[in-house]
N, C-alpha and C positions, 0 to 999 in steps of 0.2 A: 813770510809769516810776520804779521805785525806783533810787536811785543811792547805794549804801552806801559810806561813806568807806572808804578802804583805805590801807595803809602798807606799806613794804618797807624793811628795814634793808640797808645796804650799806657797803662800804669806799670811801672817797673816793680812787679810783684812776682814771686815764684809761680803762682797759679796761672799767670798770663803766658808763660813760656810755651806750654803745650799747644795752646791755641795759635800762637804765632808760628810755631813749627808746622802745624797743619795747613795754615794759610799759605806758607811758603811752598810746601809740597804741591798743593793744589794749583797754584799759579805756574809752577815749573812744569807740571804735567800739561797744562793748557798751552804752554809755550813750546812744548816738544823738547823740554830740557830735563826730563825726569831723571836722567842719569846723574844730574848734579844735586838731586834732592837730599841725599844723605849728608853730603858735605855742607850744603847750604843750611840745613837744619841745625847741624852742629855749630856752625858759625853764628846763627841767630841765637842759639842758646847761650853761647859764650859771651857774645856782645851784650845781650840783655842782662845776663848774670853779672857782668862787669859793672853795669849801671847800678844794679841792686846793691852790690857789695861796696862800691866806692863812692857813689853819689847818694844813694839812700833808697830804701824800699818805699814804694809809693810815688816815686818821682814821675812826673809826666814826661813821656818820651814818644818818639816816632820811629817806626820802621819804614824805610824807603828802599825800594828795589827797582833796578833798571838794568837794561842791557846797553853797555857802552862799547861800541865797536864789537869785538868778539869776546868780551868779558861780561860776566854777571856781576853787578855791583850791589852790595848789601850795605846799607847805612843805618846806624842807630843814632838818633839825635837826642840829646838831653841837655839840661840846663846847668850841668856841673862844669866848673871852670878851675876849681882849686887844684886839682891833680889830674894830669893827663895820663891815659893808660900807657903802660910800658910792660915789656916782657921782662920779668925778673926771676930770680932764683926761687922765690916763694911759690911761683906758679907750678913748680914741679910737684908740689904736694897739695895743690888746690883741689879740695874735694868736690867742687862744683863742676869740674871737667877740665882741669889743667889749664884753665884760663886762656890767655892770648897766645901761649905757645901752640896750642892746638889750632887756633885760627891761622897762625903763621905757617904751620905745617900744611894745612889744607888749601890755603889760598896762594894765588900768584903774587899777592901783595896786600898790605894793609897799612892803615895810617890813621892819624887824628887831625882834624881841622878845627881850628877855633872859629866860632861864629859869634856875632854880637849877643845872641840869645843863649849861648852856651858852647857846645862842641858837637862834632860828628865823628864817630868812630866808624871806619869803613873797611871793607875787604873786597877783593875781586877774585872770582873764580874763572878759570879758562873754560869756555863753552865748547870748543872744538868747531865752532861755526866758521865758515869762510867769510861771512859778513853777518851783521847783526839781524838782518831781516830774512836770512836764509834758514833752512832746516839743517839739523845734524845729519851728516852723511854716515852711512854704515853699509856693509855688504847687503843686508836685507833691504834697505831703502833703495840701493842702486839696482838690485834685481827687480824690485817692484816697479821702479820707474822705467826700466827696460821693457817689462811686460805691458805697462800702461801706454808706453809710447806707440806700440804696435796697435793697441786697441783705439787709441786716439788719433791715429794717422789721418782719418777722414775729417777730423776736427782741427787739423794742424793750423789752418788759417780760417778765421771767422769772417763773416761779411765785412766787418769793420777793419779787417786787416790785423787784428790782434790774436794772441794765442788763446787756447781754451781757458775758460775761467775756472775758478775753484769748484763751483757747483758741477760743471761738466766733468771735471777730473774725478770728483767724488763719486758721481754716478757711474763713471767708467770703472772705478775701483770696486764698487759694490757689484757691478755686473761681472767683473772678473772673479770675485769671490763666489758668486752664485754659479758661474760656469764650472769652477773647480769642484764645488759641492755636487753639481750634477754629474760630473765625471766620476767622482768617487761612488755616487749612488749607482751609476750605470755599470760599474765594475764590482758591484756587490759589497761595497764597503759601507760602514755606518757613517753617514755624513755628519750627524750631530756629534758623535764621538770624536771625529776628526776635527770638527770645529772647536770642541772643548780643548783638545790637545794643542791646537794652533793658538788658542787664547792663552793657555798656560805658557807656551813657548814665547809668545809675544811679551807677556808680562815679565818673564825671566830676563829676556834680552833687553827690554826697555827699562828695567829697574822698577817696575810697578808692582812686582810680587810682594806680598806681605805675609808675615808669619801667622 
């Protein structure tokens, strides 16, 4: 699964935080990393709030996100150089979200890098990936791959000698879902109701469910 790094410029203002959080969640869902969305959104909020509080509201900044190895890396770049972020006692009573203590607790590591144009405050979250371009493994994914392997057995080797492409695998998955719905219908069950229940279970297990 390709996960191309992305970045978005913004002004360090409280009203920008919600939008940045939404963008972060959307990208993680597209990357198959929705399980990290809650922690990543909190880290974005805290890193941006740190710029607002210590560099100044309205500061031009940049959010940059990438997958490095098996870690999700979140960076917030700004022009401030006078004071570097640090975890301090005052963060325990920080009304904006307990500051960098929360980032420290949620991440595998964080730090600050000086740049000619300012600084970058970053944190990294463990993804659970075996490699940066692979997908997250789970019992559900493993069971699905086992079922798809049987369905794709006649596509095991294509004329060019390569494995089935993503489009072929996707069609096989859709065909498998259709077969299961046909089985439910043949046994007198409500296929639409079962599909709704499956969707709810998927959202709960993948972290996509919302209040």
